[in-house]
C-alpha angles and dihedrals in degrees: 000000000000136000123202119198119187129178090194123080114250120263116264114282111274093017126162119215107229098173129029104167127165097156093236088138095045123251110352111245092236095052121084138209115215113187118177094177140359128000122002129219115275134192109235136194107222120254101208113232095014112126092216104028106042120095099261097171096090090256128104135239125006121007140178119253145176106206104190092166093203092282109088140070096227137179110166135155134201105207130198121218120266116277130201105227097162090122098040121115097188132020123196129178119202125183141155116237142183119188124186106192131207110184120297110004122121138209120209146179112213131183132212124196095180102061096275099309091119136013137208125200114237100167123026122178132186124161141061118314110160096167129080110258135191111215128200116193122188104215095170094117093054103035112030112106092015119125098194108048124159132170133205138190108217127194114195125183088189090246091292130116094256143092134099120214145308124200126188133185142162098039 
C-alpha cells in the first residue's frame, strides 16, 4: 500500500511537464543568469544547520540563491530557456521559495513572450516571509498560445545597499 499526500493542487488534466529542475546538476546549460548590478545567482550545496547556506525552501539538495548579505546593490535574474507553448491550453509554474527580507528589496517572476526582448511582471513580492513556501502560479492568460515563452526569477534591491537572500528550488 502507498499513500500520497500533497499540499499542492494537481497539474491540469493532460498536462506536460516542461521543466523539472531541482538544480542537482548545477545551473542547467540552457538557463541563464543576467546580473546588471551586484551579486549573481549561484547554485549551492546545502550546509545543514547554516542559517544562510542550508536549503531553506522546503526542498532538498542543491538550490539556486541570491545572497545579497545586506551589502550590495543587486539586480539579478535567473532565466529559463524559451518554450513553445503555442498548443498549450493551460500553463502553471510551481517552485519552492525562501525569502529573507531586509527592508525594500523585491523578488519577482517575470514572463517574456518575445524571446526575452521585453518582460512583464506576473508575481511581485515584497515583505517578510521567513518560512519556506511552495508557490503555484497560473500563467495561462499570459503564456497559452505563445511560441516564445521565457520566465525569469528576478531579485531587485531597488538600487539600494540592502537585501538579504532569496532561495528557489524545485521549479
